[in-house]
Structure formats: structure tokens, C-alpha cells
C-alpha positions, 0 to 999 in steps of 0.5 A: 143296515149291514156292516162288514166287521173284521177283527184281527188279533194284534200279536205282540213280539213276545212269545206267550208262555203256556200259562199266558196262552191258556189264560188267553184261550179261557179269557178271550177266545172262549168268551168271544165265541160264546158272545158271537154265538149269542149274537147269531141267536139274536140275529145280530150277526147274520153270517161269518165266523172265525178265520181259518188258521188265525185269531180273527173274525169276519162278520156280517152284522145287522144293526140300526145305527153305527152306535148299535154296531159299535156296541155289538163289536165292543161286546166281543172280548177279542175287541180289546186286543184286536185291530178292528175295521167296520165297513157299512154296506148297502143293498145290491138294489140300492147300488143298481138304482144309484148306478142307473141314475148315474147312467141316465146323467151320462146319456147324451142330451 
């Protein structure tokens, strides 16, 4: 199954100190990028990447179940400080077949 995964860092209203900024980069951003690269090499992330100008990711993930995608998403360090949305996707052919069935039902008798 394919899933669209969207992670957006939740910013607090408090501006970070330089030390907090360095810690965030070292403890969240770099480990998230490393884990994402590992998931790409394992062919679990098929496409996507970081969002330009934001602390956010958009990914197309392939997983056998919702449990599997949950484990993949929660393995990303950014997940701890992000709002996350996961959307299941279906293949274009599946949608076409479904719409054809609907069309047949809508034809006059």
C-alpha cells in the first residue's frame, strides 16, 4: 500500500537560543535525514523529501499495513515534534475500475 506522509514541525512561540538551535539540528534534523535516507535505501520511502524553506517532510511511503507505516513514521526523530498526517493512496487503475463500475450503475436501464 502507498501512503502520503506529511510531517510539519510544530513551532513554539519562544525563539530558540543558539544552543537550542544547535541541539535541534544535531538531535532532530540530522538524525531524521539519516533515517529517511536509510528508509529510501530500504525502498520504504519511494519519493519525497524535505519541504523547501520549512522544517517539514513530504513522503510517499510503501508499507504492507497501517501498523507498518506507523512504525516507519514514528522512527523518524522529527515525528516527536511534528504534526503528522498519513493519507492512504490507491492506484490509478483501482480508481479507474471503481469509477467504471459507478458509471455502469448510472447508465439508464
